[in-house]
C-alpha positions in Angstrom: 141.7 140.3 60.5 142.2 143.4 62.6 144.6 141.8 65.1 146.8 140.4 62.4 147.0 143.7 60.5 147.8 145.6 63.6 150.5 143.2 64.6 152.0 143.4 61.1 151.9 147.2 61.0 154.6 147.9 63.7 157.5 146.8 61.5 155.9 147.4 58.1 156.9 150.1 55.6 154.1 151.8 53.8 154.9 150.0 50.6 153.9 146.7 52.1 150.5 148.0 53.3 148.5 146.9 50.2 149.8 143.3 50.3 149.4 143.0 54.0 145.9 144.4 53.9 145.1 141.8 51.1 146.5 139.0 53.2 144.5 139.8 56.3 141.3 141.1 54.7 140.9 137.7 52.9 140.3 136.1 56.3 137.1 138.3 56.8 135.7 137.5 53.3 137.2 140.5 51.5 139.1 139.0 48.5 140.3 142.4 47.2 140.9 145.7 49.0 142.3 148.7 47.0 143.5 151.8 48.8 142.9 155.2 47.1 144.3 158.4 48.8 143.3 162.0 48.1 145.8 164.4 46.6 146.8 167.6 48.4 144.2 169.7 46.6 141.5 167.1 47.1 140.8 166.8 43.3 141.7 163.2 42.7 142.0 159.8 44.4 145.3 157.9 43.7 145.9 154.2 44.0 148.5 153.1 46.6 150.1 150.2 44.7 152.8 148.9 47.0 156.3 147.6 47.0 158.2 147.6 43.7 155.6 149.7 41.8 155.7 153.4 41.2 153.0 155.4 43.0 149.9 155.9 40.9 150.6 153.0 38.4 147.7 150.6 37.7 147.4 147.2 39.3 145.8 144.4 37.4 143.9 146.7 35.2 142.5 148.9 38.0 142.3 152.7 37.5 145.3 154.4 39.0 143.5 157.8 39.5 139.9 158.7 40.0 138.4 162.2 39.9 136.6 163.2 43.1 134.0 165.1 41.1 131.6 162.9 39.2 132.7 159.5 40.5 131.1 157.1 42.9 134.4 156.9 44.8 134.4 160.7 44.9 130.9 160.8 46.4 131.9 158.3 49.1 134.8 160.6 49.9 132.8 163.8 49.8 129.9 162.6 51.9 131.5 160.1 54.2 129.2 157.3 53.1 129.7 153.7 52.1 128.5 153.4 48.5 128.0 150.5 46.3 130.2 150.2 43.2 129.5 148.8 39.8 128.6 145.1 39.6 131.1 142.8 37.8 128.4 140.2 37.0 129.4 137.9 39.8 127.7 137.4 43.2 130.4 139.5 44.9 129.8 143.0 46.1 132.0 146.0 45.4 131.9 148.9 47.9 133.6 152.3 48.3 134.4 153.0 51.9 135.6 156.3 53.3 139.1 156.3 54.8 139.3 158.6 57.8 141.9 159.3 60.4 139.6 160.7 63.1 137.7 163.2 60.9 140.6 163.9 58.5 139.7 162.5 55.1 142.5 160.4 53.7 140.8 158.7 50.8 138.6 155.7 50.1 138.9 151.9 50.0 137.4 149.8 47.2 136.4 146.6 49.0 135.2 143.4 47.2 133.0 141.3 49.5 131.8 137.7 49.5 128.9 138.4 51.8 126.5 141.3 51.9 125.2 141.6 55.4 125.4 144.0 58.4 128.4 142.2 59.8 130.3 142.6 56.5 129.5 146.3 56.4 130.6 146.8 60.0 133.9 144.9 59.2 134.5 147.3 56.3 134.2 150.3 58.6 136.6 148.7 61.1 139.1 147.8 58.4 139.0 151.3 57.1 139.6 152.7 60.5 142.7 150.5 61.1 144.1 151.2 57.7 143.7 155.0 58.3 145.6 154.7 61.6 148.4 152.8 59.9 148.7 155.3 57.1 148.8 158.2 59.6 151.5 156.4 61.6 153.7 156.2 58.5 152.9 159.7 57.2 155.9 161.6 58.7 158.4 158.9 57.6 157.2 158.0 54.1 158.3 159.9 51.0 156.3 157.4 48.9 153.1 158.7 50.6 154.1 162.3 50.0 154.8 161.7 46.3 151.5 159.8 45.9 149.4 162.6 47.3 151.1 165.3 45.1 150.2 165.9 41.5 152.9 168.5 41.1 156.0 169.6 43.0 155.7 171.8 46.2 157.8 174.9 46.6 160.0 175.1 49.7 157.6 177.3 51.6 154.7 175.0 51.0 156.8 172.0 52.0 157.4 173.7 55.3 153.8 174.8 55.8 152.1 171.5 55.2 154.5 169.8 57.6 153.7 172.5 60.2 149.9 172.5 60.1 147.7 170.1 62.1 145.2 167.9 60.2 142.6 169.8 58.2 139.7 168.4 60.1 138.9 167.7 63.8 135.7 167.0 65.7 134.6 165.9 69.1 131.3 166.4 71.1 132.2 170.1 71.6 133.5 171.5 68.4 134.0 170.8 64.7 137.1 172.4 63.1 138.1 172.4 59.5 140.6 174.3 57.5 141.7 174.8 53.9 144.8 176.5 52.4 145.6 177.4 48.8 147.5 177.6 46.5 148.4 174.2 47.9 151.6 173.7 46.0 152.9 177.3 46.3 151.6 178.4 49.6 154.0 180.9 51.2 153.0 183.1 54.1 149.7 181.7 55.4 149.4 179.3 58.3 146.6 178.1 60.7 146.7 176.2 63.9 144.3 174.7 66.5 144.7 172.6 69.6 142.7 171.5 72.6 143.7 171.6 76.3 140.9 170.4 78.6 137.8 172.5 78.0 139.7 175.2 76.0 140.1 175.2 72.2 143.0 177.3 70.8 142.6 178.8 67.3 145.0 180.9 65.3 145.6 182.1 61.8 148.6 184.0 60.4 149.3 185.9 57.2 153.0 186.8 56.8 154.3 189.6 54.6 155.3 188.6 51.1 154.9 185.6 48.7 158.3 184.0 48.9 160.3 181.5 51.0 161.0 184.2 53.5 157.3 184.6 54.0 157.1 180.9 54.8 159.9 181.2 57.3 158.2 184.2 58.9 154.9 182.2 59.3 156.9 179.2 60.5 158.6 181.3 63.2 155.3 182.9 64.2 153.6 179.5 64.5 156.4 177.9 66.4 156.6 180.7 68.9 152.8 180.6 69.3 152.9 176.9 70.1 155.9 177.1 72.4 154.4 180.0 74.4 151.0 178.5 74.6 152.4 175.2 75.9 154.3 177.1 78.6 151.0 178.6 79.8 151.3 182.1 78.3 148.1 184.1 77.8 147.0 185.4 74.4 148.4 188.9 74.6 151.7 187.6 75.9 151.9 185.0 73.1 151.5 187.8 70.5 154.2 189.8 72.2 156.6 186.8 72.2 155.9 186.3 68.5 156.7 189.9 67.9 160.0 189.7 69.8 161.0 186.6 67.9 160.3 188.2 64.5 162.1 191.4 65.4 165.1 189.5 66.7 165.3 187.5 63.5 164.3 190.1 60.9 164.9 193.5 62.6 161.4 194.9 61.6 161.8 194.0 58.0 159.3 191.1 58.2 156.0 190.9 59.9 152.8 188.8 60.2 149.2 189.7 60.9 147.1 187.2 62.9 144.2 186.3 65.1 144.8 184.3 68.2 141.7 183.0 70.1 140.6 180.7 72.9 137.1 179.2 73.1 135.8 178.0 76.5 133.7 175.1 75.4 131.8 175.0 78.7 130.5 178.6 78.4 130.9 179.6 74.7 133.1 182.6 75.7 135.5 183.4 72.9 138.6 185.4 74.0 140.7 186.8 71.2 143.4 189.2 70.1 143.7 190.9 66.7 147.1 191.7 65.4 146.4 193.7 62.3 144.2 191.0 60.7 140.7 190.7 59.2 138.3 190.1 62.1 136.6 186.7 62.4 133.0 186.3 61.1 130.2 184.5 62.8 127.5 182.6 61.0 124.4 182.1 63.2 121.2 180.4 62.3 122.3 179.9 58.6 122.8 183.6 58.1 125.8 185.9 58.1 125.4 187.3 61.6 128.3 189.7 62.2 132.0 190.4 62.1 133.4 190.4 65.6 134.8 193.7 66.6 138.1 194.1 68.4 140.5 197.1 68.2 143.5 195.7 66.3 147.0 196.1 67.5 149.9 196.4 65.0 151.1 193.5 63.0 153.6 191.3 64.8 157.2 192.2 63.9 156.6 195.9 63.3 157.2 197.1 66.9 154.8 200.0 66.5 153.8 199.9 70.2 150.0 200.0 69.8 148.0 198.7 72.8 146.9 195.1 72.6 143.2 194.6 73.3 141.9 191.4 74.8 138.3 191.0 73.5 135.6 188.6 74.6 132.4 187.6 72.8 129.6 185.2 73.8 128.8 182.5 71.3 125.5 180.6 71.0 125.4 176.9 70.5 125.7 176.2 66.8 127.6 179.4 66.0 130.2 178.9 63.3 133.4 181.0 63.6 135.2 181.7 60.4 138.8 183.0 60.3 140.3 183.8 56.9 143.1 185.6 55.1 142.6 188.3 52.5 143.4 185.9 49.6 139.9 184.4 50.1 137.9 187.7 49.7 140.3 189.6 47.4 140.6 186.9 44.7 139.6 188.7 41.5 137.7 187.6 38.3 138.9 188.7 34.9 136.8 191.8 35.1 138.6 192.8 38.3 135.6 192.1 40.6 136.6 190.7 44.0 135.2 187.4 45.3 134.2 189.5 48.3 133.0 188.9 51.8 129.3 188.6 50.9 129.9 186.0 48.3 132.2 184.1 50.7 129.6 184.1 53.5 126.8 183.2 51.2 128.8 180.2 49.8 129.4 178.8 53.4 125.7 179.3 54.4 124.3 177.7 51.3 126.5 174.6 51.3 126.1 174.1 55.1 122.3 174.4 54.7 122.5 171.7 52.0 123.8 169.3 54.7 127.3 168.9 53.4 130.0 167.9 55.9 132.2 170.9 56.9 135.4 169.6 55.2 133.5 169.1 52.0 132.0 172.6 52.2 135.5 174.1 52.5 136.9 171.9 49.7 134.2 173.3 47.4 134.8 176.8 48.7 138.5 176.7 47.9 137.8 175.4 44.4 135.2 178.1 43.9 137.8 180.7 44.8 140.3 179.1 42.5 137.8 179.0 39.6 136.8 182.6 40.2 140.5 183.5 39.8 141.0 181.3 36.7 142.9 178.7 38.8 145.8 181.0 39.7 145.7 182.9 43.0 147.9 186.0 43.4 147.8 185.6 47.2 147.6 182.8 49.7 144.0 182.0 50.6 143.3 180.3 53.9 140.1 179.7 55.9 139.7 178.2 59.4 136.2 177.1 60.5 135.1 176.2 64.0 131.5 175.3 65.0 130.8 175.3 68.8 128.2 172.6 69.4 127.2 173.8 72.9 128.1 173.6 76.6 127.0 170.0 76.9 128.8 167.5 74.7 126.7 166.9 71.6 125.7 163.4 70.6 128.4 161.7 68.7 126.1 161.4 65.7 125.8 165.2 65.5 129.6 165.9 65.4 130.0 162.9 63.1 127.5 164.2 60.6 129.1 167.7 60.5 132.6 166.2 60.0 131.4 163.7 57.4 132.0 160.5 59.4 130.3 157.4 58.1 127.4 156.0 60.0 128.4 152.9 62.1 124.8 151.7 62.2 125.2 148.2 60.7 121.5 148.1 59.8 121.8 150.9 57.2 123.8 151.2 54.0 124.0 153.5 51.0 124.2 152.4 47.4 124.3 154.2 44.1 121.0 156.1 43.6 120.2 156.7 47.3 120.0 155.2 50.7 118.7 151.7 51.2 117.7 149.9 54.4 119.1 146.4 54.6 
């Protein structure tokens, strides 16, 4: 099954994926496999129908769109678990299987099986992994995929930003990183970035002046300069100076961006960072709001005010959770004018993390809580970047997997509606 699907994938447009998956999955005893992909705001799962059919249209009576909240498919997506679907009165099983590219949640599969044994469940996980890799390989070249995962049009700035940012989730034995950005379809001046280089993890967040396409261009230029400088070996302070030079050259001090640029040494837990006119990061330690990191801020990049740039260092403890954010998170207002606020923000993260939710799901719920607080219409971009340092020694794979919401690959266990069941 896997060899045939991989061989077919090299010269296969995305529209042929459903039919090719059906062809090869049948070999392994899976008579039907449906592919559902999450939309940009992670509210619904939409059916990938294939060649000759419009995205999101039903296939043979199957539902074209499923809500993430309140559905079995949505729970499989939220918690990264294989869950049993409703019985159709036959001896065949129906399963919802998380679809992940690394730790980036793409959607779910609905797999119909002939057999119900550990081998079948392991094959479901493997099939999901291969399909996710294929989808990711087609992502940058498929407008069909872009249309399927959007429930409304993007503005131009949002089109740029979503093509600029890295995946919203990443994990290894050293760190778990997750990010969220709203309003997803009209984002303008916010941007986040992360990358690894050996034992160092780079983290950055930007908030450009304004709420228009020019703000998106400013953030785009800041991010591009940051990556270019970083990959040439520049240090943090120098990177921010290069960003400032690029913005002044382009906008003559009429546009600027605030930001935090940081490097985490995963061997020691030392965080080195620079603040360019931005809200300082927050640390959550031991399931409580520990502190705001303190570092004298320099001026926003692009203003040319000449304030000194301070390079700050802080020592993290294993399990510390760094939170970078823009003011749209904390300054979202309810109808009575009350802000969402820093305390409510920290409390939300702590409560949901303590409940054992995967980090990406916690941030998905946070963003929707902020949107609900603001009656669904944010007046400013709201972005959060989360990084948990697991410790100086690479954590067990199961620990990082649980935080990121990866499904268990233990073939002796499975989950079904109503709870976990040992097989």
